[in-house]
N, C-alpha and C positions, 0 to 999 in steps of 0.2 A: 565174207563168211556166210555160210548157209544158216538160215533160221529154222528152228524146229517147227514154227507155225507160219502160216501165211501172213505176209506183212499187212495186208488189208485187215485181217482179223485182229492183228496186234494193234493197229491204229484205231480200229473200232473199239476195242476194249480200253485203249488209253483214253479215248474221248469220253467214253462212258464213266471212267474213273474221275474225270474233272467235272465238277458241278459248276457250269458256267451260266446257269439260268439266273442266279442273283446278279451276276455281273451284267448280263444282258438287260435285266430290268433296271439296274443302276444307270447303265449307259443310256437306255431309253429315257429314263427320268431326267438325266443331265441334258440330253438333247432337247427334251420338252422345255426344261428350264431356260436353256440358252435361247430357244426360239421365243419364249415369252419375254425374256429380257431384251432380245433384239427388237421385238415389236414395241415394247414399252419405250425403248431408247429412240426408235424411229418416231414414235408418237410425240415424245418430248421434243425431239429435234424439230418436228413440224410445228408444234405449238410455239417453240422459241422463235422459229423463222417468222411465223405469223405475227407474234408480238413485236419482233424486230421491225417488220415492215410497217406495222401500225405506228410504232414509235418514230420511224423514219418519216412517215407522212405527217405526224404531229409536229415533228421538228421542222419540216419544210414549211408547214403552215405558220408556226410561230416565228420562224426566221423571216418569212415574207411580211408578217405583221410588224415585226420589229424593224425591218427595213423601211416599211411605209411610215411608221411612227418616227423613226430617226430622220427620215427625209423631210417629214412635215414639221418636225420640231426644230426650233432655232433657239440655241442657248442664249444668244444675245437678245432676241426678242423676248424670251422669258424673263431675263434679268431686267430688261427695260419695262416690261409690264409690272413686275414686282415693284420696281422703283416708282412707277406712276401710281400704283395703288397705295404705296406707303405715303407718297406726297399727298394724295387725295385724302387719306385717312387723317393725316396731321392737319390738313386744311379744315376738314369737317370738325375735328376736335376743337380747333381754334375758333371756328365760327360758332360752335355750340357754347364754348366758354364766353365768347363775346356777347352772344345773345343772352346768356344767363346774367352776365354783368349788366347788360342793358335793361333786362327785366327788373333786376334789383334797383337800378337807378330810377327807372320809371315808376316803380312801386313806391320808392321813397319820395319821388317828386309828386306823385299822386296824393300821398298822405299829407305832404306840405301844402299842396293846393287846397285839399279838403279842409285843413285847419285854417288856412287863410280865408277861404270862402265862409266858413262858419264864423270866423271873427268879424268879417265884413257884414254878414247878416245880423249878427248881434249888435254891431254898431248902428246899423240902420234901424233896428227895432228899438234899441234903448236910447237913441239920440233925442235930445230935447226938442220940443216943438219950435222953440225960438232959434235953434241952431240953423245957420244958413245952409248947412249941408242937408238938413232935413227938409228944407223948402225947395230943394233942387228938383228939376224935372226927373221923374223915374227913368225916362229913356236915357237921359244923360248919365244917371247913376249906373244903369246897365252897361252903357258904352264904356264908362270909366272902369267898371269892374272887369269887363272883357279885356280892356287894354292892359290892366294890371296882370291879369292871368297870362296874356300873351307875352308881356315883358318878362314875367317869371320863367317862361319857357325859352326866352332868348329871341323873341320875335318883336320887332318894333315896326309899327304901322305909321305911315306918313300920309297926311291929307293933301289933296290937290288944292292949290290956292284959288282956283277958279270956281269949282263947284263944291268944294269941301268934302268930296268923297275920298275914300282911301285909294291911293293910286300906286303906292310903292310899299314894299315890305323888306326889311333887313332881317335875315335869319342867321343867328349866330349859334354855332355848335361848339361849345367849349371843350367837349370831350375829344372831338376831332380837330379842333382848331380851325374850323371852316367858317367863312362868312359868305352868305349868298344874298345878293340884291335882286329882288323880283319886282318887275313892273307889272302891276295888276291891270288886266284888261277886262272891261265889263262883259265882253262876249263869253268869258268863262265864268262858271258858277262858283259860289262860295264853297260848295262841296269839293270842287276840283282843287281850289287853292288850299283848303284844309288838308286834303290828302297829300298835296305836294309839300306843305309845311311839315307834316309828320314824317314823310319820307326823307326830307332834308335833315330833320332832327335825328 
């Protein structure tokens, strides 16, 4: 059919009647928003990939360290070491207990010896002049006093029949049930034998 007006004119008037400017602005704004979102999404993806790579490197490092520790660690050796340390701990505790008991015993023995020594000194001071014990040689009294002290400790000294010197000692340890016979040689000093006696006791 024939139109009264030119089609181009009609189309131009039709376009002018539609207000598409706001739509074009909205489309432009949506396009900008999509572009911004796409950039933000790409940035987050890059950051996530960088974090993932970093975690992967940390995982590899920790896995390597774990393998090294696992290969170097032996559960049986660890259990054996724990058992050895427990045994050593109990031995040390027992030794400490024994030393404490020995210290108490020696302290008691020291008190007894001090009381005996005081008693002997009082007897020597208060003895009568006519008492045969008072007229004995002071050297003999000192030797007898030492022998009594030694016997109270469990040490018996025996003289040699030839020269009268002490040649043998019998050391008894009642606590341990031990008896030691020691032949005394003149080439060793009295200090050496004194230390040896104390170690034996």
